[in-house]
Structure formats: C-alpha cells, structure tokens
C-alpha positions in Angstrom: 1.4 -4.3 4.8 3.3 -2.4 7.2 5.7 0.8 6.3 8.8 -1.4 6.5 7.3 -4.4 4.9 6.1 -2.2 1.8 9.6 -0.4 1.6 11.3 -4.0 1.6 9.3 -5.0 -1.0 9.7 -2.0 -3.1 13.5 -2.0 -2.6 13.9 -5.8 -3.4 11.9 -5.4 -6.6 13.9 -2.4 -7.7 17.3 -4.1 -7.0 16.2 -7.3 -8.8 15.6 -5.1 -11.8 19.0 -3.1 -11.5 20.9 -6.5 -11.0 19.2 -7.7 -14.4 20.8 -4.8 -16.3 23.7 -5.7 -18.3 26.9 -4.6 -16.7 28.0 -3.1 -20.0 26.6 -2.9 -23.4 28.3 -1.9 -26.6 25.1 0.1 -27.7 25.2 3.3 -26.1 21.6 4.2 -27.0 20.5 0.8 -25.1 22.5 2.1 -22.0 21.0 5.5 -22.2 17.3 4.1 -22.4 18.0 1.9 -19.4 19.6 4.5 -17.2 16.2 6.7 -18.1 14.1 3.7 -17.2 15.8 3.3 -13.9 15.7 6.8 -13.3 12.1 6.7 -13.3 12.1 3.4 -11.0 14.4 5.0 -8.5 12.1 8.1 -8.4 8.9 6.1 -7.9 10.7 4.0 -5.2 11.6 7.1 -3.3 8.1 8.6 -3.7 6.2 5.4 -2.8 8.6 4.5 0.1 8.0 7.6 1.9 4.3 7.3 1.4 4.4 3.9 2.8 6.3 5.1 6.0 4.0 8.0 6.4 0.8 6.0 6.1 2.1 3.3 8.4 3.0 6.2 11.0 -0.7 7.5 10.6 -2.2 3.9 10.8 -0.1 3.3 14.2 -0.8 6.7 15.7 -4.1 7.9 14.5 -7.8 7.2 14.3 -9.0 5.3 11.1 -10.8 8.6 10.2 -7.4 10.6 10.6 -5.5 7.7 8.7 -8.0 7.8 5.7 -7.6 11.5 5.4 -3.9 11.3 5.4 -3.9 8.5 2.8 -6.3 10.7 0.5 -4.2 13.6 0.9 -1.0 11.5 -0.2 -2.6 10.3 -3.3 -1.8 13.7 -4.6 1.9 13.8 -3.3 4.2 13.3 -6.4 7.4 14.4 -7.5 9.3 14.3 -4.0 11.9 17.0 -4.3 13.5 18.1 -1.1 11.3 20.9 -0.8 8.1 18.9 -1.0 9.7 16.1 1.5 10.4 18.7 4.1 6.9 20.3 3.6 5.4 16.7 4.1 7.6 15.8 7.2 7.0 19.4 8.6 3.4 19.0 8.1 3.5 16.2 11.0 6.0 17.9 13.3 8.0 21.1 13.6 10.7 18.7 15.0 10.6 16.7 11.6 10.9 19.8 9.6 14.2 20.9 11.4 15.6 17.6 11.3 14.8 17.3 7.5 16.1 20.6 6.8 19.3 19.5 8.4 19.4 16.3 6.8 18.4 17.4 3.0 21.4 19.6 2.4 24.5 19.7 0.0 24.8 16.3 -1.7 21.4 15.0 -0.6 19.6 18.0 -1.6 21.3 18.2 -5.1 20.8 14.5 -5.7 17.2 14.2 -4.8 16.3 17.5 -6.9 18.4 16.2 -10.0 16.7 12.6 -9.6 13.3 14.4 -9.8 14.2 17.0 -12.5 15.6 14.2 -14.6 12.5 12.1 -14.2 10.4 14.8 -15.0 12.2 15.7 -18.1 12.2 12.0 -19.1 8.4 11.7 -18.4 8.0 14.7 -20.8 9.9 13.3 -23.6 12.9 15.9 -23.2 16.2 15.0 -24.0 18.5 14.1 -21.4 21.9 12.6 -20.9 22.6 10.2 -17.8 24.1 7.0 -16.9 23.2 4.1 -15.4 26.3 4.6 -12.9 24.8 7.9 -12.1 21.3 6.5 -11.6 22.7 3.9 -9.3 24.3 6.9 -7.3 20.9 8.6 -7.2 19.5 5.2 -5.6 22.2 5.2 -2.9 21.1 8.8 -1.7 17.4 7.8 -2.1 18.1 4.8 0.2 19.6 7.3 2.8 16.7 9.5 2.7 14.0 6.7 3.1 16.1 5.5 6.1 16.0 8.8 7.3 12.3 9.0 7.0 11.7 5.7 8.7 14.0 6.8 11.7 11.7 9.8 12.1 8.6 8.0 12.0 10.2 5.3 14.0 9.3 2.4 11.8 11.0 -0.9 12.6 14.2 -1.5 11.0 14.1 -1.9 7.3 15.5 -4.9 5.7 18.2 -4.7 3.1 
C-alpha cells in the first residue's frame, strides 16, 4: 500500500475508535482509562503515518536496495518527538530540516512532545492525568504534522 493509502487507513481506524468512545461517562476512572488508551493510539498513528510516508517516498525515488535499507533503519524509529522528526526529515534533505524546524515550533512542538512524553509515562505505568478532550486536541496537531510530512515528500493528497 502506498503512503497515502496507509495513512488514510490508519486515520480511519483511529477515528472510528475515537467515535466509539462515549461522549461522557459518569465514571471518571473510565474516562481516564479511555484517554490513556487514545493517547497511545494517537502517538502510534503519528509514528506509523510518518514511517509510511517516508517509506513511500523511498520506494518512489530509490532503488530497491536503498528502500530496504531505509525500511530496516525505520524499524528502530520510535517515540517521534519533534527532535526525532526533524532529525529524520533532515537526514533526507537539508531543506526538509529547515522546513520542519520552522513548522514544529510553539504549539505544535509542545503538543507533539507532550503527546510522546505522556505515551511513554503511560507505557511505563506512571500515574498521569489527561482527558479525552486533551488527547483529541493532540490528534488534531498530529494530523497537521502528518499532512506536513506528506507535503514534504509530495505524497498525493491524503483522504480525510
């Protein structure tokens, strides 16, 4: 599947899961558990979507050997905070590094880094406080970042 198709598939699956969440629950612990679960899903979406777009770029622009090398390197690419995203994009093009440094600032930088830090705390069993509304706001920013990466690699438009 190409990068666009994979991102669309990931996005639809995540949004279907978010849509199934109850809009409000009287049980605050259930709300907290759902928010944690969705935080992990949103961070996974961000990571997997970026990888899919980069792999699609490699397949379109490189030999099979180079593509395989990139694919194997990306197997170890996890926890995509803004520094890691900038480093990854910059390893393909100095222009992409500059563009990503200019794009991943202020709210986007804070949101992506908070999302990944929260995901790591949840994954390691630490106590965290978050809400479904906060995670949905993180998702909006994650979509912006994925759309930005798609623009850089000039993937065809991503379906909403």
